[in-house]
VEXTORKE-110632 format. One line per 8 residues: number of its first residue (from 1); for each residue x negated, y, z of N, C-alpha, C. Coordinates in pm, whole numbers, plus 32768, in hexadecimal, padded with zeros to 4 digits. Atoms other than C-alpha are relative to their C-alpha. Example, Ala and Ser with C-alpha at 12.3 -4.5 7.8 and 13.67 -1.06 7.14 Angstrom:
2
1) 7FA7/7F89/8000/7B32/7E3E/830C/7FA6/8078/8000  8052/7F89/7FFA/7AA9/7F96/82CA/804D/806D/8049
END
This chain:
385
1) 7FCE/7F75/8004/4A80/6D9D/7342/807C/8005/7FA9  7F83/8000/804A/4BE8/6DC8/72DC/8003/806E/7F96  7FFE/7F91/805F/4BB0/6F18/7230/7F8A/805B/8019  8075/7FAA/7FF2/4A6E/6FD4/71F5/8029/8091/7FEF  7FE1/7F72/8004/4A8A/7148/723C/7F87/804F/7FCE  8068/7FA3/802B/49C7/7265/71A3/7FF1/8069/806D  8015/7FB0/7F88/492F/7320/72C8/7F98/806E/7FE5  8061/7F92/8001/4887/7476/72D8/7FD6/801C/808F
9) 8034/7FD9/7F7D/47A7/74CD/73FC/7FAD/807D/7FED  8049/7F82/8008/4728/762E/742F/7F9C/8004/8072  806B/7FFE/7F9F/45DA/7631/74DE/7FB6/7F7B/8006  8052/807A/7FFE/44BA/7536/74D2/7FB2/7FF5/8081  803B/8010/7F7D/4468/7553/7643/802D/7F7D/803F  7FE0/807E/7FBD/44AB/7449/7748/8093/7FDB/7FEF  7F71/801F/8010/4628/7464/7736/801C/7FC7/7F76  7FE2/8029/8089/463A/744B/75BE/7FBD/7F7E/7FDA
17) 8049/8079/8024/452F/733E/759E/803F/7F84/803F  7FC8/8074/7FBB/45C7/7256/76A3/808B/7FDE/7FCA  7F7B/8019/8038/472C/727F/7624/7FF2/7FC7/7F74  8014/8030/8088/46B2/7250/74BF/7FD4/7F6F/7FFD  8032/808A/7FFD/45F6/7111/7514/806F/7F9F/8028  7F97/805B/7FD1/4718/7076/75D4/806B/7FEB/7F96  7F97/800C/8064/4813/70C0/74C1/7FCE/7FB9/7F83  803A/8043/8075/472B/7050/73A9/7FF5/7F69/801A
25) 800B/808D/7FDF/46EC/6F07/745C/8088/7FBA/7FFE  7F78/8038/8004/4865/6ED8/746B/8039/7FFE/7F72  7FD4/800A/808A/487C/6EF9/72F1/8031/8080/7FC0  7FD6/7F80/8039/48D4/7068/72BF/7F8E/8041/7FB3  8062/7FB5/804E/4824/714A/71C6/7FEE/808B/803D  801B/7F88/7FB0/477D/726D/7278/7FA5/8060/7FB5  8054/7F92/8030/46FA/73B8/71F3/7FE3/805D/8075  8029/7FA8/7F93/4633/7487/72EE/7FC1/807D/7FC5
33) 802E/7F80/8033/45F7/75F8/72AC/7FBD/8050/8070  8042/7FA9/7FA0/4500/76DB/735B/7FC7/8079/7FB8  802D/7F84/8040/44B2/7845/730B/7F69/8010/800A  8091/7FFA/7FF4/4349/7818/737F/7FBE/7FA4/7F9A  804A/8055/805E/4239/7773/72B1/7FC4/7F87/8044  8032/8075/7FB9/41FC/7663/73B3/8072/7FC2/8050  7FA0/8045/7FAB/42BA/7564/7480/7FDB/8014/8093  8017/8006/7F70/42CF/753E/75FC/8028/807D/804D
41) 7FCC/7F8C/7FBA/4361/7695/764B/7F98/8043/8058  805A/7FB8/7FA7/42C8/7749/7774/7F99/7FA6/8045  8068/8057/7FC9/4206/7614/77E3/7F99/7FD8/7F97  805F/8018/806D/413F/761A/769E/7F70/800D/8032  808E/7FFE/7FDC/3FCE/75C7/76D1/7FAC/7FF4/7F82  805D/800E/8071/3EA5/75E5/75E9/7F71/8012/8031  808C/7FF2/7FDF/3D2C/75CE/75EF/7FCF/808D/7FDD  803D/7F7E/801A/3C7A/771A/7612/7F86/7FEB/7FA7
49) 806A/8015/8063/3B93/7738/74E5/7F77/8025/8037  8081/7FCF/7FCF/3A82/77EF/75A4/7FC5/7FA6/806D  8032/804A/7F8C/3A69/7719/76DF/8020/7F6B/7FFF  7FD3/808A/7FFF/3B17/75D1/768D/8060/7FDE/806F  7FA5/8015/7F8F/3BF6/75FD/77BF/808F/7FEE/7FCE  7F72/800D/801D/3D5D/7581/77AD/804B/8073/8043  7FBF/7F87/7FCF/3E29/76BF/77CF/8098/7FF1/7FFE  7F6E/7FF7/7FF9/3F92/76E1/783F/8024/808B/7FCA
57) 7FF7/7F82/804A/3FE8/77EE/7741/8060/8063/8041  7F9B/7FA8/7FC4/411B/7879/77F5/7FFC/7FFA/8099  800E/8009/7F70/4094/7853/7953/8003/7F6F/802E  800E/8089/7FD1/4050/771C/7A25/8084/7FBB/801B  7F8D/8056/7FE7/414D/7603/7A30/7FCE/7F82/8047  802D/8070/7FAD/4115/7505/7B46/8077/7FA5/8018  7F8E/805A/7FF8/41EF/73D1/7B42/800A/7FC5/808C  7FE8/8034/7F7A/4287/736F/7C90/8093/7FDB/800C
65) 7F76/802E/7FF9/43BF/72A6/7CDD/800E/7F91/8069  7FDB/8075/7FB1/446B/71AF/7DC5/8054/7F9F/7FAE  7FAA/8050/8058/452C/7121/7C9E/7FAB/7F94/7FBC  8053/806E/8033/448F/6FCD/7C55/801B/7FE5/7F6C  7FE1/801A/808D/4546/6FA4/7B0A/7FBF/8069/7FA5  8040/7F97/8050/44CA/70F3/7A89/7F69/7FED/7FFC  8091/801B/7FFC/4368/70A0/7AFB/7FDB/7F8E/7FA1  801A/806F/805C/4376/6F54/7A42/8014/802A/7F6F
73) 7FE4/7FD2/8089/4407/7003/7912/7F88/804B/7FC6  8070/7FB2/8037/42EC/70FE/78E9/7F84/7FAB/7FF2  8074/8057/800B/41E9/6FF1/7929/800B/7F9B/7F8E  7FEF/8051/8078/427B/6F2D/7807/7FBD/8041/7F88  8033/7FB7/8073/4200/703C/771B/7F77/8041/801A  8081/7FC3/7FE0/40C6/70B5/77CF/7FD3/7FCA/8088  8036/8027/7F7F/3FE1/7040/78E5/7FF2/807A/8058  8009/7F90/7FA4/400A/7127/7A0E/7F93/7FE3/8067
81) 806F/800C/7FA4/3ECF/715A/7AD8/8025/803E/8087  7FE3/7FC7/7F7B/3EDB/719B/7C51/7FD5/8093/8006  8021/7F72/7FF2/3EE5/730F/7C9C/804F/8039/8075  7FC1/7FB9/7F92/3F2F/73D2/7DD8/7FEA/8096/7FEC  800B/7F6F/8012/3F7A/7544/7DBB/7FE0/8040/8087  802B/7FBD/7F84/3EB7/75FD/7EC8/7FE4/8092/7FDF  8000/7F73/8021/3EF5/7771/7EB4/7FBA/804F/806E  803F/7FA3/7FA2/3E22/787F/7F56/8039/808B/7FE6
89) 7FD3/7F75/8010/3E79/79EB/7F91/7FA1/805D/8048  8051/7F99/7FBE/3DB9/7B25/7FE4/805D/8060/8049  7FB4/7F9F/7FB2/3E3B/7C0A/80F4/7FA4/803D/8069  804D/7FB7/7F9B/3D93/7D12/81C9/7F6E/7FD7/8002  808F/801B/800C/3C3A/7CBB/8147/7FD7/7F72/801C  801F/808B/7FE7/3C51/7B45/8187/804B/7FA6/7F9D  7FBE/8065/8051/3CB0/7A09/80CB/8046/7F9D/805D  7FB0/805A/7FAD/3DC7/7933/8161/803D/7F92/7FA9
97) 7FBB/806C/8044/3E73/77ED/8105/8097/8018/8001  7F6F/8002/8009/3FDB/77DD/8090/802E/7F73/7FDF  7FA5/7FB5/7FAB/40DD/7776/80EE/7FC2/801E/8087  8030/7FE0/7F7A/40AB/7814/8240/8003/7F81/8054  800A/807A/7FB1/402F/76F4/8317/7FB2/801D/807F  8041/7FED/7F7E/3F82/76BC/8463/7F79/8045/7FF1  8081/7FBD/8016/3E30/7721/83D4/8015/8094/7FE1  7FE2/7F75/8021/3EC7/7860/8340/8022/8050/807D
105) 7FD5/7FBB/7F85/3F68/78BB/848D/7F89/8018/805C  8073/7FF1/7FA6/3E2E/787B/8558/7F9A/8063/7FCA  805F/7FA3/803C/3D53/7937/8462/8036/8090/8007  7FC6/7F7A/8009/3E42/7A5D/8440/8005/8043/808A  7FF2/7FC7/7F79/3E7C/7A8C/85B6/7F85/7FE8/8058  807C/801B/7FB7/3D1C/7A1D/861D/801E/7FAB/807C  7FD8/805A/7F93/3DA7/78FE/86ED/7FCF/7F72/7FE5  801C/808E/8010/3D6E/778A/8721/8078/7FAF/802F
113) 7F83/803E/7FD5/3ED9/7722/874A/8007/7F6C/7FD8  7FCE/8083/8026/3F4E/75BC/8752/808A/8015/7FBF  7F7F/7FEE/8044/408E/757B/8689/806F/8035/8059  7F93/7FD2/7FAC/417B/75A7/87AE/7FEA/808F/8030  801F/7F77/7FD7/40C7/76E3/881E/801D/8062/7F8E  7FE7/7FAA/8074/40DB/7772/86BD/8095/8014/7FEA  7F6E/7FF4/800E/4250/7727/86A9/8038/8065/8062  7FCF/7FA4/7F99/428E/77DD/87EE/7FD6/808F/7FE2
121) 8033/7F7B/801F/41B7/7902/8780/804E/803F/7F8D  7FB6/7FCB/8072/4266/792A/862F/8091/801B/8027  7F77/7FE9/7FD0/43B5/790A/86DE/8009/8086/8049  8003/7F7E/7FBC/4350/7A37/87B1/7FF6/8072/7F9B  8010/7F99/8067/42EF/7AF7/8674/8082/8019/7FB3  7F87/7FF6/8051/443D/7AB1/85C8/8060/8069/8038  7FA1/7F98/7FD9/453D/7BC8/85CB/8089/7FC0/8015  7F84/8047/7FE1/4661/7B20/8679/8079/805D/8002
129) 7F8E/7FA4/8008/4735/7C5A/8664/8049/7FF1/7F7A  7FC3/8018/8084/4777/7BF4/84F9/8046/7F78/8006  7FB6/807D/7FED/4887/7AF0/852C/8030/7FC4/7F7D  7FCC/8032/8080/490A/7AD6/83C8/7FB4/8046/7F8E  8053/7FBC/8065/47F4/7B2F/82CE/8047/8008/7F79  7FC1/7FEA/8083/487C/7BC5/818C/7F9C/8019/7F92  8066/7FDF/8064/473C/7C2F/80DC/7F84/7FAA/8015  807F/8048/7FF6/45EC/7B8F/8095/7FB0/8031/8078
137) 804D/7FCA/7F91/4548/7C7B/818D/8039/7FD2/8087  7FC3/802B/7F82/4640/7C2B/82A1/7FE7/7F6B/801A  8019/808F/7FF1/4615/7AB7/8262/7F71/7FE5/802D  808C/8012/7FDC/449A/7AD0/8274/7FE4/8030/808F  8014/7FCD/7F78/44A0/7BA6/83AE/803D/7FA2/8068  7FBF/805F/7FA5/458F/7AAF/844F/7FAD/7F81/800E  8051/8079/7FFE/44A7/798F/83F2/7F7A/8013/8047  808E/7FFA/7FDA/4347/7A11/8434/7FD7/8081/8046
145) 8027/7F82/7FC2/434D/7B73/84BD/7FBC/805E/7F9E  802F/7F97/8059/42C3/7CB5/842F/7F70/7FED/7FD2  808D/8007/8026/414B/7C6F/8432/7FE8/7F9F/7F8C  8011/8061/806D/4154/7B32/835E/804F/802A/7F84  7FB0/7FD1/8073/4268/7BC3/8283/7FB4/8068/7FB0  8045/7F95/8048/419F/7CFA/822B/7F7E/7FCE/7FC1  807E/8031/8035/405E/7C36/81F5/8012/7FA2/7F8A  7FF8/806D/8062/40DE/7B17/811F/807C/8001/7FA6
153) 7F83/8007/804B/423D/7B5D/809C/802A/8084/7FC0  7FC5/7F81/802C/4291/7CCC/8075/7FC7/802F/7F7A  803C/7FC8/8079/419A/7D46/7F6F/800C/7FA5/7F88  7FF8/805F/806F/4193/7C0C/7E9B/808D/7FFB/7FC8  7F74/8006/802B/430E/7BFC/7E91/8028/807E/7FB4  7FDF/7F83/8044/432A/7D6A/7E31/7FC6/8004/7F74  803F/8001/8085/4236/7D3E/7D10/8042/7F98/7FA6  7FC8/806C/8051/42D1/7BF6/7C9D/808A/8022/7FCB
161) 7F74/7FE6/8026/4438/7C75/7C94/801A/8090/7FD8  7FF2/7F77/802E/43FE/7DE6/7C51/8062/8053/804F  7FA7/7FB2/7FAA/44D4/7E5D/7D70/7FDF/7FE0/8091  8019/8015/7F73/44CE/7E78/7EE7/803D/7F7D/802F  7FC3/8079/7FC7/4505/7D34/7FA9/8084/801A/8047  7F7E/7FDE/7FC4/4627/7DEE/804B/8071/7FF9/7F9A  7F9A/8007/8069/46DB/7DDB/7EFA/8016/7F72/7FCD  7FF5/808A/802D/46AB/7C64/7ECC/8052/7FAF/8063
169) 7FAD/8050/7FA4/479C/7B62/7F5B/7FAD/7FA5/8059  8046/8056/7FA1/4737/7A93/8088/7FEB/7F74/7FC7  8006/8088/8035/4771/7956/7FBC/7F7D/7FE2/7FB8  8080/8018/8044/4625/7987/7F04/7F9E/7FBD/8060  8056/803B/7F99/4577/792A/8049/8055/7F99/804C  7F9B/805E/7FD1/463F/77F0/8089/7FD7/7FB6/807F  8027/8050/7F8E/456D/773A/8188/7F8B/8041/8048  806B/7FC8/7FAE/4471/7785/829A/7F7A/7FF4/7FB8
177) 807C/8007/804E/432F/77E1/81E0/7F84/7FF0/8058  806E/8013/7FA2/424D/7769/82FC/7FF3/7F6C/8021  801B/8088/7FD3/41A9/761E/8351/7FAA/8006/807C  804B/7FFF/7F82/412C/75D7/84AC/7FA0/7F89/8007  806E/805E/8008/401A/74EC/843A/7F9D/8037/7F9A  8067/7FCD/805A/3EEA/750A/8358/8014/7FD2/7F6F  7FE0/802A/8088/3F97/748A/821E/800D/807B/7FA6  7FFB/7F8D/805B/3F4E/7585/8108/802B/7FD8/7F73
185) 7FC6/8027/8081/3FF2/74C2/7FEC/807A/805A/7FE8  7F98/7F9C/8018/40D1/75CB/7F4E/808A/7FC0/7FF4  7F81/8046/8012/41DF/74CD/7EF5/8009/7F8C/8063  7FEA/806B/7F9F/4278/73BE/7FCC/8041/7F87/7FBF  7FBE/806D/8046/42F6/72D0/7EC0/7FAA/7F82/7FFB  8043/8081/8000/429E/715F/7EAE/7FA5/7FEE/7F88  804C/8011/807B/4224/7168/7D45/7FCC/8088/7FD1  803E/7F84/802F/4130/7275/7CD6/7F8F/7FDD/7FA0
193) 806C/801B/805D/4046/7285/7BAF/7FFD/805E/7F8C  8013/7FB4/807C/3FCD/731A/7A69/7FEE/7F9E/7F8C  8013/8057/8074/3FE2/727E/790D/7F6D/8002/7FD3  8090/800C/8018/3E88/71FF/78B2/7FD0/8053/7F8A  802A/7FB4/8076/3E7B/72A1/775A/805B/8078/7FE4  7FAD/7F89/800F/3F7B/73B5/7790/8092/7FE1/7FE5  7F70/8012/8012/40F1/73E9/777A/8029/7FF7/7F6D  7FD7/8000/808D/40FD/7429/7604/7FF2/7F75/7FC1
201) 8003/8089/8034/407D/72CA/75A8/806E/7FA8/8039  7F92/804B/7FC5/4180/723E/769A/8082/801A/7FB5  7F85/7FDE/8047/429C/72F9/75F1/7FFB/7FCE/7F70  8010/8034/8088/4210/7297/749D/8027/7F6C/7FF9  7FDE/808F/7FFD/4233/7129/74FE/8095/7FEC/8019  7F6F/800A/7FEA/4394/715F/757F/804B/8017/7F7C  7FBD/7FDD/807E/43EF/71F6/742D/7FDF/7FA0/7F8E  802D/805C/806A/4344/70DD/7369/8065/7F90/7FEE
209) 7F96/8061/801C/447A/7029/72EF/8035/801A/7F74  7FD2/7FEB/808B/44F7/6FF0/718A/8085/8047/7FF5  7F7F/7FBB/8004/464B/707D/71E8/7FF9/8093/8022  8011/7F74/7FD8/45B9/71CF/724A/7FB2/804B/7F95  804A/7FA2/8056/4555/72EB/7162/7FEF/8083/804C  8020/7F85/7FB7/44A9/7419/71FC/7FE6/8070/7F9D  800E/7F8C/8058/44C2/756F/7158/7FC6/8073/8054  8040/7F95/7FB5/43C7/766A/71E6/800B/8084/7FB5
217) 7FF4/7F79/8039/43C6/77E3/71A9/8089/8010/7FBC  7F79/8000/803B/453B/77BB/716A/8065/8037/8065  7F93/7FCB/7FAE/465C/7884/71F4/807F/7FB1/7FE6  7F82/8047/800C/47A5/77D6/7236/8062/8047/805C  7FA1/7FB3/7FB2/48D0/789E/72A7/808D/7FC9/7FF8  7F74/8029/7FF7/4A43/788B/72DD/803B/7FE0/7F78  7FC9/8013/8086/4A89/78A1/7168/7FD6/7F7A/7FC2  8035/807B/803C/49C5/775F/7129/803E/7F81/8038
225) 7FD0/8079/7FBD/4A85/7672/720C/8065/7FB3/7FAD  7F96/8042/804D/4B92/7625/710A/7FCB/7F8A/7FB0  8038/806F/804D/4AA5/753A/7053/7FE4/7F84/8052  8021/806F/7FA7/4A8C/7450/717E/807B/7FD4/8050  7F94/8035/7FAD/4B71/7372/7249/7FF9/8037/808E  8010/7FC5/7F7B/4AE1/73F9/738D/7F79/8045/8008  807B/7FB4/7FED/49DA/74F6/73F8/7FE0/8008/8095  8034/7FEA/7F79/4909/74FB/7535/7FA5/8079/7FFA
233) 8040/7F7C/800E/4893/765E/756B/7FB1/8021/807D  8054/7FDC/7F8E/476A/76A7/764D/7FC2/808A/7FF2  8026/7F73/8008/4737/780B/75D6/804B/8050/8069  7FC2/7FAE/7F99/47AF/792F/76A7/8098/8006/7FEB  7F6E/7FFD/8003/4921/792C/76FE/8033/8083/7FC6  7FD3/7F7E/8034/4949/7AA1/76BE/7FD8/8013/7F6F  802D/7FF5/808B/4880/7A89/757B/805A/7FB5/7FA0  7FA5/804C/8055/496C/7982/74F0/8077/8055/7FD5
241) 7F8D/7FAA/801C/4A83/7A83/7504/7FD4/808D/7FD5  8035/7F80/8031/49A7/7B9C/7476/800D/806F/8068  8002/7FA0/7F92/49A2/7C48/75CB/807D/8058/8003  7F80/7FB9/8003/4B10/7CA9/75AC/801C/804A/8082  7FE7/7FC3/7F7D/4B24/7CF3/771F/7F80/8032/8042  8080/7FD0/7FCC/49C2/7D77/7743/7F9F/7F8F/801B  8069/8064/7FE8/487E/7CC7/7797/7FFC/7FD8/8093  8019/8032/7F7A/485B/7BEC/78C8/7F70/801E/8027
249) 8084/7FD6/7FD2/472E/7C42/799D/7F9D/7F8D/800E  806D/805F/7FF0/45E6/7B86/7986/7F82/804A/8026  8089/7FD1/7FF0/4485/7BB8/79FC/7FA9/7FBA/7F98  8060/803A/805D/4369/7B7F/7908/7F74/8011/803A  808A/7FF9/7FD2/41F2/7B57/7933/7FA5/802F/7F91  806E/7FDC/8058/40CA/7BFF/788D/7F81/7FBE/8036  807A/8046/7FD9/3F7D/7B47/788E/7F86/804A/7FCC  807F/7FC2/8025/3E24/7BE3/788C/7F94/7F95/800A
257) 805F/806E/8006/3D2A/7ADC/781D/7F71/8032/8013  8090/7FE7/7FFA/3BBD/7AD8/7880/7FB9/7F7C/801A  804F/807A/7FED/3AAA/79D4/7885/7F91/801B/8063  8069/7FF5/7F9B/399A/798D/7980/7FA1/7F8B/7FEF  8065/8068/800C/3855/78CB/796F/7FEC/7FBF/8088  8005/8043/7F7F/3885/77DB/7A90/808B/7FF3/803B  7F82/800C/7FB8/3997/77C3/7B98/8023/8089/8039  7FE2/7F75/7FDD/3A47/7912/7BC5/8034/800E/808E
265) 7FC0/7FEA/7F7E/3B1B/78DE/7CFF/800B/7F82/8055  8004/807A/7FB0/3AF8/7773/7D6E/8086/7FBD/8016  7F7B/803B/7FF3/3C6B/7725/7D51/8051/8024/7F84  7FAE/7FE9/8076/3D7F/7719/7C4D/8050/8081/8009  7FA7/7F8D/7FF0/3E5A/782D/7CDF/7FD4/8053/8078  801D/7FA1/7F95/3DF9/795F/7DA9/8066/8070/7FF7  7F9B/7F96/7FFB/3F19/7A43/7E0C/7FC3/8081/8036  8028/7F7C/7FCE/3EF2/7BB7/7E4C/807D/8046/8032
273) 7F84/7FD3/7FC5/3FFC/7C2C/7F3D/800F/8096/800E  7FF4/7F70/7FEA/3FA7/7D9C/7F60/8038/8047/7F86  7FC4/7FB3/806E/4075/7E8E/7E8F/7F98/8053/7FB6  8068/7FAE/803E/3F39/7F58/7E4B/7FB8/7FB6/7F8F  8039/804F/806D/3EBE/7E3A/7D6B/8070/7FE2/7F9E  7F8D/8006/805A/3F96/7E41/7C30/8029/7F74/7FD5  7FDC/8087/802A/3F87/7CCF/7BD9/8028/7FAC/8078  7FCE/8056/7F94/4031/7BBF/7CA3/7F9D/7F92/8023
281) 805D/806D/7FE6/3F29/7AB2/7C7C/7F9D/7FF2/7F8E  805E/802A/8067/3DFD/7A2E/7BBC/8003/7F68/7FFB  8002/8091/8012/3E0E/78CD/7B2E/7F81/7FDA/7FB5  807B/8033/8040/3CD1/780E/7AD3/801E/7F73/7FCD  7FBB/8073/8039/3D40/7702/79E2/7FB0/7F7F/7FFF  8048/8080/7FFD/3C25/7607/79EF/801E/7FB4/8080  7FDE/8044/7F83/3C8F/75BC/7B53/8086/7FB6/7FF9  7F85/804C/8012/3DE0/7540/7AD0/7FE3/7F75/7FC4
289) 802A/8082/8036/3D20/741E/7A2E/7F7F/7FD6/8045  807B/801A/7FB6/3C27/73BA/7B3E/7FB5/7F84/7FD3  8044/8075/8035/3BD6/7273/7A8C/7FA5/8024/7F89  8058/7FD1/806B/3B2F/7341/7978/7F90/8056/8039  8071/7FAF/7FD6/39E0/73F3/7993/7FE4/806C/7F96  801B/7F8F/8059/39AA/754D/78FC/7FA2/8061/8047  805E/7F9F/7FC5/3885/7635/7939/803F/808B/8007  7FC0/7F7B/8004/3942/776D/78CD/8090/7FF6/802F
297) 7F79/7FFD/7FCA/3A94/77DA/794B/8053/8067/7FB6  7FA2/7F9F/8038/3BC8/7886/78BE/8069/801F/806B  7FA7/7FD2/7F95/3C9C/7953/79AB/8066/8064/7FC8  7F99/7FA0/8026/3DD6/7A27/7997/8030/804D/807A  7FB9/7FAD/7F9F/3E4D/7B49/7A65/8091/8009/7FD3  7F72/7FFD/8021/3FCA/7B44/7A75/8041/807F/8035  7FB6/7F86/7FDE/409F/7C7D/7A73/8094/7FE5/7FE6  7F71/8016/800E/4216/7C62/7AAE/8047/8085/7FE5
305) 7FB3/7F88/801E/430C/7D5C/7A1A/8088/7FD9/7FC8  7F7C/8017/8039/446D/7D82/7998/7FF3/7FD2/7F6F  8004/8039/8086/44AD/7CBC/785D/8048/805A/7F9C  7FC4/7FB1/806A/44ED/7D88/7722/8035/7FA8/7F90  7FC2/804E/806C/459F/7D1D/75E0/7F9E/7FA6/7FB4  8060/804D/804E/445E/7C9D/753D/7FA2/7FAD/8057  8057/8049/7FA3/43C5/7BF9/7671/802E/7F70/8013  7FDF/8089/7FDA/43B9/7A8E/76DF/803F/8001/808B
313) 7FC1/8000/7F7C/44B5/7A64/77FD/7FCC/7F8D/8056  8033/8067/7FA5/4431/79A6/792C/8062/7FE1/8070  7FAF/8018/7F89/4505/79D4/7A64/8084/804B/7FF7  7F80/7FB8/7FF6/467A/7A21/7A6D/8007/8048/8087  7FFE/7FB1/7F85/46AD/7B35/7B6C/8079/7FDD/8056  7F85/802A/7FBC/4816/7AE0/7BC7/8020/8055/807C  7FD7/7FA8/7F93/4855/7C0F/7CA1/809A/8000/800A  7F70/8004/7FE5/49B0/7C3A/7D37/804E/804D/7F95
321) 7FB6/7FAE/8060/4A10/7D4A/7C41/800A/7FC0/7F76  7FF9/8046/8081/49D3/7C5A/7B1D/806C/7F95/7FFE  7FA6/8071/7FF9/4AD4/7B60/7B93/8079/8011/7FA4  7F8C/7FE8/8057/4BF7/7C02/7ADC/7FDB/7FF3/7F6D  802F/800A/808A/4B2E/7C21/799C/7FE9/7F6E/7FD9  8016/808E/801B/4AC3/7AB6/79B3/8084/7FB6/7FF2  7F7D/8041/8008/4C2A/7A4D/79F0/8042/8017/7F78  7FC9/7FE4/8084/4C90/7AF6/78AB/7FC2/7FA5/7F96
329) 8043/8058/8060/4B8C/7A2E/77EB/8029/7F6D/8014  7FD4/8088/7FE5/4BF2/78EB/7896/808B/7FE9/7FC5  7F7A/800B/8039/4D59/792C/782F/7FFB/7FF2/7F68  8011/800B/8091/4CEE/7963/76C5/7FCB/7F76/7FDA  803B/8083/801E/4C1E/7826/76CE/8067/7F91/800C  7F99/8068/7FED/4D43/7759/774F/8066/7FFE/7F8F  7FA5/7FFA/8072/4E0D/77CC/7622/7FC3/7FC8/7F80  8043/8035/8076/4D09/7748/752C/8025/7F6D/7FEB
337) 7FE3/808A/8022/4D4B/7603/7478/7F80/7FBA/7FD3  8070/8056/8029/4C45/74F0/7455/7F77/803F/801A  8080/7FC6/7FD7/4B32/75B6/7506/7FF0/7FE8/8095  8021/8011/7F73/4A8B/755B/7650/7F82/804F/801D  8070/7FA9/7FDA/49A2/7653/76FA/7FAD/7FB8/806A  8059/804E/7FAA/4874/75B8/77A2/7F82/804E/8020  8084/7FC9/7FE0/472C/760F/7848/8005/8083/804C  8011/7F87/7FAF/46AA/7740/78FB/8045/8078/7FC2
345) 7FC4/7F8C/8042/4719/783F/77F8/8094/7FEB/7FE3  7F75/801B/8024/485B/7797/778F/8060/8004/8075  7FA9/7FFE/7F89/48DD/777F/78F4/7FDB/8072/805F  802A/7F8E/7FAF/482C/78B6/797F/7FE6/7FD9/8091  8025/8031/7F7C/4799/77F6/7AA2/7F6B/7FE1/7FFF  808D/8027/7FF6/4634/77CB/7B19/7FFA/7F6A/8019  8009/8092/7FF5/45E2/765A/7AE3/7F6F/7FD5/7FFE  8081/8042/8009/44A7/759C/7B37/8004/7F98/7F92
353) 8007/805D/8071/442E/74AB/7A2E/804A/7F7D/801D  7FBF/807F/7FE2/44AC/7375/7AE1/8097/800D/7FFC  7F6E/7FEA/8004/460A/7408/7B08/802E/8012/7F70  7FE1/7FF0/808E/4606/746D/7999/800E/7F79/7FBC  7FFD/8085/803E/45B9/7308/7932/8075/7FAF/8036  7F8E/8046/7FC5/46B8/7277/7A26/8082/802C/7FBF  7F85/7FCE/803B/47C9/7358/799B/800B/7FDA/7F6D  7FFF/8028/808D/4763/7306/7835/8028/7F6D/7FF2
361) 7FDA/808D/8002/477C/7190/787C/8095/7FEF/801F  7F73/800A/7FDA/48CD/71BC/7928/805B/8036/7F92  7FB1/7FC7/806F/494C/7299/780C/800B/7F9F/7F8D  8000/8060/806E/48E8/7197/7708/805D/7F8A/801E  7FAF/8074/7FDB/498E/707B/77C4/8094/8021/8002  7F73/7FD7/8002/4ACF/713D/77F3/8031/800C/7F71  7FD8/7FF1/808C/4AD9/7194/7681/8019/7F78/7FC0  7FF3/8084/803E/4AA3/702A/7618/807D/7FB9/8033
369) 7F89/8041/7FCB/4BB5/6FAF/7701/807F/803F/7FCA  7F8A/7FBB/8034/4CA9/70B7/7687/8016/7FE4/7F6C  7FF4/8023/808E/4C5D/706A/7519/8046/7F79/7FF2  7FC4/8084/8007/4CB7/6EFF/7557/8096/8005/801D  7F73/7FF4/7FDB/4E03/6F6E/75EE/8049/8069/7FAC  7FC8/7F98/8057/4E39/707B/74E4/8038/8073/8054  7FD8/7F91/7FAB/4E4E/7183/75F5/7FA1/8075/7FED  8049/7F83/801A/4DCE/72EB/75F6/7F93/8017/8067
377) 8071/7FDD/7FA9/4C7D/734D/7685/8015/808C/8038  7FEE/7F79/7FC5/4C90/7475/777B/7F91/805F/7FD5  8063/7F9A/8024/4BD7/75BA/7740/7F88/7FFF/805C  806D/8006/7F9F/4B04/7588/7879/8008/7F7C/804D  8004/806E/7FA1/4A96/7456/7939/8005/8039/808E  8001/7FB9/7F81/4A48/753E/7A5F/8019/8093/7FE5  7FE1/7F74/801F/4AFA/768E/7A37/7FA9/8062/804F  8057/7F9C/7FBE/4A2B/77C4/7A8C/803C/803C/807E
385) 7FBE/7FC4/7F8B/4B2B/783A/7B8C/8043/7F95/8055
END
């Protein structure tokens, strides 16, 4: 190492932990700050004291990826057990499998279609008058027709995003949400699993390096960066600038915990698509660790709403009207010196865990290469716009 740098990292979630580990291994001195009293960010897990169940405190996080390097990376710090996410949903008094598949179609329409027959049938249901879908609703109607849209997409989407699907961009529904076979695996990635003892022990091992110091229950803001050679900031982009141009929009989740003596719903995730039911889904957490045995169960009803100043932000909304506001923050960020914005909050993008880790690895490698060449690190590896 030609020159050891003093590095600040804001956030002890996946972005901060991976960047911190990579830079510490390269000989830099790393301080990681997190305002919470625990590591691992929103993928934090802990044992429920009453039931012994491993609980995903901020909602379920299921690891799935096609990135072999990322899969090998997480398995270096934790054994990942095989896990397939099989989601069920209630609609019109019945329970169906998601994603919509051949069994869902046959059950919903009371048919016994073969795959080619189902394709032809759904093609007849699709609204072909919509040639260039602009909204979520138009995209869904163009894909699957009104009956399946109203049963499986409309109500859930309205509750999840807090607005009509007619106000959401078509890009949210990027691909055909239908399978014409009986595969009910929610994800289609090559590598899927759950960490055997939880995500928090995994992150703890990533952070276990003599070059890393972790500071919990600690705030770190713009005024603190002068004490470091470079800062990687995974807090909220608008928060870094004290919301000078207003708050960017996020959705947050409220959780209603309850326990059950036995098996409450027989699956990890049960969606509730009807608007008349206020919660979006119920998660039963012992099913996220099927290699463990628990007599009792801990469940959570999830309620989605607009994120307030004191709430935990989950999903960036990124509506069209926010684009100008986001552009203002990106411009401010590009004017900052020795600060790189990373992660879901820092780049105002929805990122799955595998993409978060991939970007953290790429960010670390770019920084190390630029340090060797005495060149400047950009404000974003992947700009929000």
